[in-house]
N, C-alpha and C positions, 0 to 999 in steps of 0.2 A: 321512542322505541323502548320497550320493556326489557328488563334484564334477561328473562327467559328467551325472548326473541333474539337478542344479541348473541347469547350463548349458542343458540340453535344455528344461526347464520354463520357464526365463526366455525362451528364444528362441521359445517357443510363444505368449507374450503378444504382443498385436497391435502395440504401440508400443515394444517394447524389443528390444535386441540385446545378448547377453552374449558376451564374448570371453575365452577362457581364455588365460592367459599363464603363463610358467614359475614366477612367484612368487605368482600369484593370478588374480583375475578382475576385469574391469571391465565395467560395465553402462552402456549408452548408450540414449538415445532412438533410435528406429529410423533417423532421417535425420541423426544427428549425425556430425561428423567424428571422426577417431581421437583427438582431444585433448579432446573435449567429453563425457567420461563423467561420470555423476552419482554412481556408486558405485565404489569400489575396495575389493576384498575380498582379504585375504591368505588363503591356504589354511589357515593355522594360527590364524586369528583365533578368539577365544573368545566375544566378545559384540558387540552392535551398537555399543558405544562404541569398538571397535577398527576399525570400518568407516569408510572415507573417504567423505565426502559433499560434493558440490558442487551445491547446490540451484539455482544459476543455469543449469544445463544441463538443467532439467526442462521446457523449453518445450513439447515435443510429447507429453509423457507424460500419459496420462489418469489421474485419481485412482484409478480401479479397478485399473489395471495397477500403479501404484505400491504400492497396498495389497497386491496379490498378490505383488509382488516382495519387499516387506518381510517378508511371512509366509514366503515360500520361504527367504529369507536367514536369518531367525530359526530356521527348522527346520534348516537346514544348520548353523548355529552351535551348535545343541543336540546335534548328532551328535558323538560322541567323535572326536577328531582322527584316531586310527588307523583309524577306520571310514570316513573320508571318501574315501580313495583306493582306486580299483579295484586289485585284485591284478594284478600284471604276469604275463603268460603268456610261456612260453618253449617253443621247439622244441629238440629235441636233434638234433645233426648230427654226422657223422663223415666224415673223408676215408677212402675205402675203395678198395682195389685189387680190383676186381671181375673184370675180364677182361683184364689186361694190365699194362704197367708204369706207366700213368698213373692216379693216384688221382683219384677223382671224389667230389664232395660228395653225400652221401646223408643223408636225414632218418629219424629213428626214428619209425615209424608206430605201434608198440606195443612193449610190453616185458612180460616175464614174469619174476617173481622168486620163487624158492622156496628153502627151506633153504640150500643151499650153492652155488647157481648163479643166473645171470641171463642171459636171452636177449633180444637186441634184434632186432626186425624192422624192416627198412629199406625205404624207398620214396621217393616224390617229396615235394616241399615242400607241395604241395596236400593230400596225404594224411597229413602229419606230425601226430603227437599234440601236444597243447598241455598244458603243466603249469605249475602255480604254483610259487613258491619253496618253499612248505611241502611240496608233494608231492615236489619234487626233493630236499629235505633228507631225506625219509623213505627215499630210495633209498640213502643212505649206509650202511644196514644191510647191503646186498649189494655195493655198488660204492663205491670211494673218492670222497669228496665233491669232491676236486680234479679228478678225471676228469669228473664230472658238470658241474662249473663250466666246464671247458674245452669241453664239448659244447654248452653253453647258447647259444641265439641268441634275442634278444627277438622277440616277435611284434609286428609293426607293425599298427596299426589299419588295416584295409582299407576 
């Protein structure tokens, strides 16, 4: 189970609220303040013994929701750590001189690689192709990896 999936499923429960943070996730009862979470979970935790509990903050949590939350967390903890994180996606962009002395930023919408050449098709950000790190590393067969890295721009979650 990926982190985003865990947060989504926990937030679907009636009396719970999950909040992702840079180092992990905290889980609150629906109406709690930001300091009254009852679970704290690091993204690289391996078992329920590594999860932080504060049972005094369970006032509004129904037993059925707590049971479902524990099952979801246990399922997450049984997922190998490297599979928990969604793969980051990137756009490729370049500054191009299209029709004059001023360079404009354009995005790669598609590319074609064959034998001894590579062709980039450019367009707008909305039409830009999205690639994972693994896919972009494969491009190094035709194009220097340093150039690909210079063209990468992370795709923000919309």
